[in-house]
N, C-alpha and C positions, 0 to 999 in steps of 0.2 A: 504493499500500500504505500509506504514511503520509499523515496529514493528516486533516481533519475533512470528512466527506462525508455525503450522505444516507444511504448504506449503513452507515456507522459509527454514525450517530445511531440508526438503527433497530436495529442490533445492541446498542447500549447499552440501549435500551428493553427489548429482549428479555431481556438478561442481568439487569437489575434486577427484571424480572417473574419470572424463574426463581428468583432468590434470594428475593423475596417469597412466592412460592408454596411454596417449600420451608419457609420459616419457619412457614407456616400449617399444615403437616403436623403432626399430633399423634396418635400418635407418627410419626416419620419412618419410612419402611420399612427393615427390617433389610437385605434384600437378601443377596447373596452371590456367591462366585466362579463363573465359568463356565470351561469348557475353551477352550484356544486354537482348537480347531476351531469351537466354537460362536460364538466372537467373530469369527473369520474369515468365518464364514457371514453373521453379522448386522451386523457393522460394516464388513467388507471393507477395502479399501485407502484409507486416508484421506489419505495424502501423495501429491499428484499434481502434475504440472507446471503445470496451469492453476488449480488450487484448487478446492474444492467450495463455497465460500460460508461466511460466518460463521454465518448463521442455520440453514443445513443442518447444520453440524457441532455447533451447540448442541443442535439437536434430536436428533442421533445421540448425543451425549454423555448428554443427559437420558433418552433411551428405552432406550439400549443399555449404554454404557460405565459410567455411574454406577450402573446397576443390578447390574453385575458387581463392585461394591465393597461391603464391609460398612459400614454407617453406625456409626461408632464413638460417635455421640451418641444412639443408640437407648437408651431407659431400661432395656432388657433385654440390652444388651451389657454383659456382666459378666465377660468373659475378659481375660487379659493385664492391662494397666492402660488402661482406656478413656479417652476424651476428651469432654468436654461443654462446648464454648466457648459463652459468652453470645452472644446476638444482636448485642450492641453490639460485641463483640471481632470477630466474623465480618464485620460490616458494615465495621468500620474496616480490616480487612484488605484490603478492596476499595480504600479510600483510600490505603492505603500502597502498594498496587501501582500505583494510578493516579498516584501523586505522584512516582514515579521518583526515590526518594531513595537515595543511597549513604551508609550509615551506619557506615563504617569509620573515619572521621575526623571531629574537630570541625570542621575547615575546611569540609567539604562538607555535613555534616549536623548542625550544631550544635543546631538546634531539636529534632530527632529524639533526639539523644544526651542532651540536657537532660531531655527527658520520660522516656526509658528510665531515666536514672539515678535519677529520683524513684521509679519502680517498684522499682529495685534498692535503694533506700534504705529503702522500707518493708519488704522482706523482711530487709534487714540489721538493722532495728530489732527485727523479731520475734524474730531470733536473738540480739539483745543485742550485736552487733558495735559496735565504735567508730565515731566520727564519720568517721574517715579511710578506713573500709572502702569497697570498690568493686569493680566488675568489668565484666562484659559479658553480653549475651544471646547464646548459641551455639545451634547446630542442635539438639542434644539432649544427654542424659546421657552418651553415649559420649565425644563431643568435650569436654564439661565435665569429665569425670574425667580424660581424657588431658591436657587443658590444665593442670588443676591439678596433676598429677603431674610434668609437664615443668617447671613453675615450682618444684615442691618439690626435684626433683633439681638444678636449676640453682642454687638457693639453697644446698643442701648442698654442692655442688661449690665454690662461691664462698667459702662459710665454712670449709670444711675443707682446701681446697688439694688434697691428695692424693686420688686416686680409687681406691676399693676394686677388687679383682679382678672382683667382680660387685656391681652395684647391686641392691636388693631393695626390694619393697613388701610390707608386711604386711597381711594381710586374712583373713577366715575364708572357709570354703568356700561360705558363704551369701551372700557379696558378689556383686553384679551381675556378669554375664559381661563386661561393659565393662571392669572392673578387670583382668582377665587379658588381655583384647585391648589395653588400654593397655600393659601390661607387654610384651606381644609386639611392638607397635609400637616401644616404647622399647628393646627388647632388654634387659630386666631380668628378674630373678626374682621370684617370688612366695613369700614365707614364709607359709604356710598355717596360720592359728591354729584350734585345735579350738574350736568354740562350745560354749555350754553346752546343757543338755537343752532349753531354749527356742529354741536357734538364735541366741543372742545372743554377740557379742564381749564378753568380760569382762576386766577389768584384770588378774587373777592369771594367767590363761592367756596373755595377751598378754606380761606380764613374764617368765614362764617361757620362753617361745619365744624372746624376745629375749636372754635370758641364755644360752640353749642355742645359738642360731644366728642371733644378730642382727647379725653383721658385714655391713656394706653396706647395711643398712636405712636408707632416707632418708625414708619416709613410712609412716604407718599410715592405712589407709581403714577407717572405720566406716560402718554403714548406719543410716539413720534411716527405716526402712519398707522392708523387703526386698521384692522383687517377689512372691515365691511365697507368703509368710506375712504380709507387712506388720509384720514384727518390727523393733523399734528397739533396737539395741545400747545397752550401758550407757556412754553417751557420757561421763559424769563420770568413771568409772573409767578409760576409754581416755585421756582428758585428762590425768589424773594420771600415767600411764606416759609419755606423750609428753612432758610437762613434766620428768619425771625425766631422760629420756634425750636431750632436746633434738631430738625428732623432729617433723616436719611432720605435723600432724593434719588429715586431709582427711575430710569427711562427704559421703557420697553419700546425699542426700535427694531424688533425682529424683521419686519418688513421694510419700514420706511427708512431706517437708519442708514441704509446704502445710499440714500440721496444726499447725505453729507458731502459726497464726491461730486455733486452736480451743482455748479455755480448758479444756475438759473433759480434753484429753490433753496440755497444754503441759508438765507436769512430766516426761513420758517424755523430753523433749529437754534436760533439764538437763545441762549440759556443752557444749552447742553453741556457747555463747558463748566458749569457749576454743579453738575450731578455728582452723586457719590458713586453711582455705578449705572451702566447701560448695557444693553445687548443689541446685537444685530445679527441676523442669519445670513451668512454668505450663501447658503444653499436656496436662498430665495432671489435676491436682486443683485448679488455679487457674483453670480455665475459659477458657483461651486456645487459639486454633487452633494446629495444627501449623505450623511447628517452632520450639519456644521453650524454651530452658533458660537459667536464671539462674544464672551462675557468679560467686561472690563471694569476694574475698580480705580477710583482715584487714589485710595490709600490700599493697596493690596495686602498690607500687613493686617488690616482689620479682617479681611476675609480669611486670610491664613490661620488667624486665631480661632475663627469659627469652624474651619473645615478640616484642618489637619488631623488625620487619624493616627492613633498611636497603638503600637503593638510591639512586642519583642522583636519579631522578624522585620519590622519596619525601622528599627533604630539605625541601620546604616544609612537611611535616607534623611535623618534628622539631625539638627544641631549645627548645620553649616549654612552658607549663604546661597546655595544653589537653588534654582527655580524649579520646584517640582509642581507641575500643572494640577496634580490631584489634590494639592492643598488649597485650591481656590474655588472649589465647587463640590456639589453632592455627587462625588464619584471617587474611585480609587483606581480601579483598572480602566484604562482608556486607550483607544487606538489613536494614532497621529491624524486625527480628523481635519486639523487645519492644513495639513501639507498640500493637498490638492489646490486649495484656495491659494496658498503661498506660491506654489509653482506656477500657476497660471498668472498670478499678479506680477511675479518677477519676470516671467517670460514675456508678457505683453506690455508691461509697463502701466503705471497708474493712469497716464493720459488716455489710454485705450478704455480703461474702465469708465472714466468720466464721459467719453464719447458715447459709450455703449448705453449708459444710464440716461444721458441727455436724449439719446435717440428715442428710447422708450417713453420719455416724458413728451416728446414731440408727437408721437403716435397717439399718446393719451389725450393731448390737447386737440388733436384732430378729430378723435372720437367725440370728445365733448362738443366741438363745434358742428360736427356732422349730425349729431343727435339734435342739437338745438335748431338746425335748418330743416328738420323733417317734421311732418304734421302729425305723424302717428305715434311718435315717441316723445317722451319729455325728460330732460335732464333734471336730476333731483337737486344737484348743487355743483358748482364749478369744482374740479378736482383740485386738491392740494398737490397731490403727487401723481401717481399713475393708475389709481382705482377710479373708474368712471361709473357712476351709479345712475340708472334711468329706469323709467316705467314705460311699458307699452300700454298707451291709453286704451282703457276699456276692457283689458284682459282680466280673466279670472285666474286664480292660482293654478287651476288644471290646465289652462291654456299655456301658461308659462312652462309647466313641466312637460306638457306634450312637445312644445316647441323644442325644449332643451334635449329631449330624448330623441327626437327626429334628427337633430343636427349630429348628435353623437353617433347614432346608429348608421348615418350616412358617412361616417368617418370624415365629417366636414369640419365640426368644430365642437368644443366643450365649453358651454356657457350655461351655468346653472342658475336657478333662481336663488334669491335671497329675500330676507324680510327686513322691513324698517318700519317702526311705529305700527306694527300689526298689519301692514301691507305687503304683499308679495311683489317683489320687484326683481330686477336682474342687474348685473354689473360686469364690466371688463376689468381684469387685472393684468396690466401689461408690464411684464418684466423681461419678455424675450426680445432682444434686439432684431430678431428675424421676423417679428410681427410687423406688418406693414399697413399703411393706410387703406390699401386695397382689401386686405383681410378684414378690416373693421367695416368698410362699406358693404362688402358682400355678406357679412353676417347680418347687418342691419336690414339689407334687402329681404331677408327671410322672415322679418317680422310682420307677416301679412295675415 
């Protein structure tokens, strides 16, 4: 099973050919889910005592299993928040897997950690964080937000000594569901702040809520690019209130934080430089493969105090100045998940990333203008970033879902309904530089 054989060499050739063939697809097939019964019929039992052979299983994956998954890098995948990794990042993901790197500690993965930290430094610089800032790459925004809030509560407990009857996190109803999930895991309450008419967290509303019911609040979570609307909270105002009350200021930029690299919208993020921590997912709008979330702290030593695990066998990793990524989040074992992002960023240069993000913003602005010019659709609000939300005038929820399913089954586009204020609507999330103005127009043409 282990070892270099003629069979593994042939399998390597086949896998590399599979990757090369997929790269040549333009566009990639959209594909879609199949029922368990269909997959049982066409894939059958794959785990057997004697094994079915690598080449046979690669063929089964290519012909059956992969075709039962929606390709998130399709240019007309505009639902949820898509992913559009560069070829360089995807290829280097193969290298990371083949290199068998443990990247939880400097001792075992110094070269990988060094490279990851340079990528984190670029993001930190975009946000205006100080030279001592740093963090780690974690699985996704849920783990990133949870880890930041664990660090925030630990810092508050160490500073204040006495613990309140109940800890609380302050956020709006527009905050990502992972914030409430983190509160549930931590057994803390959420102080929900009423957003303004545009869905933003504002300083005055936050201040009033804290004065009314702020006992036990240890952190405020703002959003820079909400998932449903792409809205950016007033980070500068939130920073003012957090400074007044000595509260940890965390920013969830899982989707929208990538736009820090886009000069056309950079002013929306004014105030991020005053945060205590923030996240951004390179697997969303920074063109890395899943799974990759950058978690960055202004003062990493506060996170290290909260997250470092101790055990006899871990003592060789402790006591020095080395940077151990596992000390900064809810994890110990970790793959070098930031390396594909680092490789692509280093290979293409940061200017290419700025150009690619600006390109998606241009397409999103075109979509907003095109919707506004049509009589049968209505733009709900001008986009902050690259999420464009609109309604098809007169449609019922069932009509939205029927339309969405028709597009997907035709291998044409993946655009799902959403809801806002109890109304079924739909939205485009543009993060793929291959998405064109023509893609937007042809999808809108189907809204009949």
